[in-house]
C-alpha positions in Angstrom: 43.8 97.2 150.0 46.7 95.1 151.6 46.5 91.3 151.7 46.4 89.0 154.9 50.2 88.3 154.1 50.9 92.1 154.6 48.8 92.1 157.9 50.1 93.5 161.2 48.6 92.4 164.4 48.5 95.0 167.3 48.0 94.1 170.8 47.7 96.7 173.4 47.1 96.9 177.0 47.5 99.1 180.1 50.3 98.3 182.7 50.7 100.1 186.1 54.3 101.7 186.4 54.7 99.5 189.4 54.5 96.4 187.4 56.4 97.3 184.4 59.7 95.8 185.8 58.1 92.4 186.5 55.9 92.2 183.2 58.9 93.3 180.8 60.7 90.0 180.9 57.5 88.0 180.8 56.4 89.7 177.6 60.0 89.4 176.2 60.3 85.8 176.8 56.9 84.7 175.4 57.7 86.9 172.2 61.1 85.3 172.0 59.5 81.8 172.2 57.0 82.8 169.5 59.9 84.0 167.1 61.7 80.7 167.6 58.8 78.5 166.9 57.3 80.5 163.8 59.8 81.0 161.0 59.5 84.7 159.6 57.7 86.1 162.7 58.5 89.5 163.7 57.4 90.6 167.1 58.0 94.0 168.9 57.2 95.5 172.2 56.6 99.2 172.3 55.0 101.7 174.9 53.8 105.1 174.8 56.3 107.7 175.7 54.3 109.2 178.8 52.4 107.7 181.6 48.8 108.6 182.5 48.0 108.6 186.1 50.9 106.2 186.8 49.7 103.8 183.9 51.7 102.9 180.8 50.2 101.8 177.5 52.1 98.9 176.0 51.7 97.6 172.4 52.7 94.4 171.0 53.1 93.9 167.3 53.2 90.9 165.1 54.0 90.4 161.3 55.1 87.4 159.4 56.4 86.9 155.9 54.1 83.9 155.9 51.1 85.9 156.8 49.0 85.8 160.0 47.4 82.5 160.0 44.6 81.4 162.2 47.2 78.9 163.7 49.8 81.8 164.5 46.9 84.2 165.8 45.8 81.4 168.3 49.4 80.7 169.4 50.0 84.4 170.1 46.8 84.4 172.1 47.9 81.3 174.0 51.3 82.6 174.7 49.8 85.6 176.5 47.4 83.3 178.2 50.1 81.0 179.2 52.2 84.0 180.6 49.3 84.8 182.8 49.5 88.5 182.2 47.2 90.3 184.7 45.9 92.7 182.1 43.1 93.0 179.5 44.4 92.7 176.0 42.9 94.5 173.1 43.6 93.1 169.6 43.5 94.8 166.3 44.7 93.7 162.9 45.7 96.3 160.1 46.7 95.9 156.4 48.7 98.6 154.3 46.5 100.9 152.2 47.2 100.5 148.4 
């Protein structure tokens, strides 16, 4: 099984299509701030290719060459809270199979 250093954090949530244009720069800005504050952090924003009843599913992913420490996980959660995203976030961590 993978180690905590190999872990990838996935955060997914639903965004109404009408709110996507407003939320996109908010998420990109807080991810950029996180990358500049945490050396080795990779942050990505993805979405499912289709809408479901006018709702998009967005996925943030985070990995770090230094691993996902408790402090980094707290910083990611705090950045999202500070951005005041009007959506429920679901958080999962995965590691590579070996």
